[in-house]
C-alpha positions in Angstrom: 17.9 10.5 16.3 17.1 13.0 13.7 19.2 11.6 11.0 17.8 8.1 11.5 14.3 9.5 10.9 15.3 11.3 7.7 17.1 8.2 6.5 13.9 6.2 7.0 11.8 8.7 5.1 14.2 8.8 2.2 14.3 5.0 2.0 10.5 4.7 2.5 9.7 6.9 -0.5 12.4 5.8 -2.9 10.4 2.8 -4.3 10.1 -0.9 -4.0 12.6 -1.6 -6.8 15.4 -0.2 -4.6 14.4 -2.6 -1.6 14.1 -5.5 -3.9 17.5 -5.0 -5.4 19.1 -4.8 -2.0 17.3 -7.9 -0.7 19.3 -10.4 1.2 20.7 -13.3 -0.9 20.5 -15.8 1.9 16.8 -15.6 2.3 14.9 -17.7 -0.3 11.6 -16.8 -1.8 9.9 -19.5 0.2 11.1 -17.9 3.4 9.8 -14.5 2.3 6.3 -16.2 1.7 6.3 -17.7 5.1 7.4 -14.5 6.9 5.5 -12.1 4.6 8.5 -9.9 4.5 8.1 -7.7 1.4 11.2 -5.6 2.1 14.4 -7.2 3.2 16.5 -4.0 3.5 18.7 -4.1 6.7 18.7 -0.4 7.2 14.9 -0.3 7.2 14.7 -3.3 9.5 17.2 -1.6 11.8 15.1 1.6 12.1 11.7 0.1 11.8 11.6 -1.3 15.3 12.3 2.1 16.8 9.4 3.9 15.1 6.8 1.2 14.5 3.9 0.8 16.8 2.9 -2.7 17.9 -0.1 -4.1 15.9 -2.7 -6.7 16.4 -2.8 -7.9 12.8 -0.1 -9.2 10.5 2.2 -6.5 8.9 2.1 -7.1 5.2 3.9 -3.9 3.9 5.9 -1.7 6.3 6.0 1.2 3.8 3.2 0.9 1.2 3.7 2.8 -2.0 1.0 4.3 -4.3 1.0 1.2 -6.5 0.2 -0.9 -3.3 -2.7 1.2 -2.1 -4.2 1.3 -5.6 -3.9 -2.5 -5.8 -5.6 -3.2 -2.5 -8.5 -0.8 -2.6 -11.7 -2.4 -1.3 -15.2 -1.7 -2.7 -15.9 0.3 0.5 -13.0 2.5 -0.4 -14.3 3.1 -3.9 -17.7 3.9 -2.3 -16.1 6.3 0.2 -14.4 8.1 -2.8 -17.8 8.2 -4.8 -19.9 9.5 -1.8 -17.3 12.1 -0.8 -17.1 13.5 -4.3 -20.9 13.6 -4.8 -21.5 15.0 -1.3 -18.9 17.8 -1.8 -20.3 18.5 -5.4 -23.8 19.0 -3.8 -22.4 21.2 -1.1 -20.7 23.2 -3.7 -23.9 23.7 -5.6 -25.8 24.8 -2.4 -23.0 27.1 -1.3 -22.4 28.8 -4.7 -24.1 32.1 -5.7 -26.9 31.9 -8.3 -24.8 32.9 -11.3 -21.9 30.5 -10.7 -23.3 27.4 -9.2 -21.8 25.0 -11.7 -18.3 26.3 -10.9 -19.1 25.4 -7.1 -20.2 21.9 -8.2 -17.0 21.4 -10.2 -14.7 22.7 -7.3 -16.6 20.7 -4.7 -16.5 17.6 -6.8 -12.7 18.1 -7.4 -11.9 18.8 -3.7 -14.2 16.0 -2.5 -12.5 13.4 -4.9 -9.0 14.5 -3.9 -9.8 14.5 0.0 -11.6 11.2 0.0 -9.0 9.6 -2.3 -6.3 10.6 0.3 -8.5 9.2 3.1 -9.0 5.8 1.4 -5.3 5.6 0.7 -4.7 6.1 4.4 -7.1 3.4 5.2 -5.5 0.9 2.8 -2.0 1.8 4.1 -3.1 1.2 7.6 -4.6 -2.2 6.7 -1.4 -3.2 5.1 0.7 -2.0 8.0 -1.4 -4.1 10.4 -3.3 -1.5 12.2 -6.8 -2.5 11.1 -8.2 -6.0 10.2 -6.6 -7.2 6.9 -7.6 -10.9 6.4 -8.5 -10.2 2.8 -5.1 -8.7 2.0 -3.4 -11.5 3.9 -5.2 -14.0 1.5 -4.2 -12.1 -1.6 -0.5 -12.0 -0.4 -0.6 -15.7 0.2 -2.1 -16.5 -3.3 0.4 -14.1 -5.0 3.5 -15.6 -3.3 2.4 -19.2 -3.8 1.9 -18.5 -7.5 5.3 -16.9 -7.8 6.8 -19.9 -5.9 5.1 -22.4 -8.2 6.4 -20.4 -11.2 10.0 -20.4 -9.8 9.7 -24.2 -9.3 8.5 -24.7 -12.9 11.5 -22.6 -14.2 14.0 -24.7 -12.0 12.6 -28.0 -13.2 12.7 -26.7 -16.9 16.4 -25.7 -16.3 17.2 -29.1 -14.8 15.6 -30.9 -17.7 17.7 -28.9 -20.1 20.9 -30.0 -18.4 
């Protein structure tokens, strides 16, 4: 209902620290690596199935945050931002009156940067949610979680040796 959707939005934008602190204690880090489950919040899991569309690719993050889409930008996304900013700057120059053309360039460059940055953020979020091909992101997740698992094993071995 209406309250469920509002609750999902509040939880989705609260931040990843909130979800990490409420993670289930029964699930080990190894199981999270295998399942690629970044969030383990029961409330989000309960409501996610109602609102999520089926995807053809693995879901890496259900609700990516700003730090996630900045981390997973591809070179094509950077190119999109650059081309959009330059194109809008040129359009601002051509559309501006003779006396204030540089103001048109500045405004066009600013608006082009903002709009194409939001477009590339949307593309990254859709890849992380599994709506578009995301093989590169899957490999990055595997490497990151395998590295975390290896570090945890080293810490456990060092703790056992101290005992």
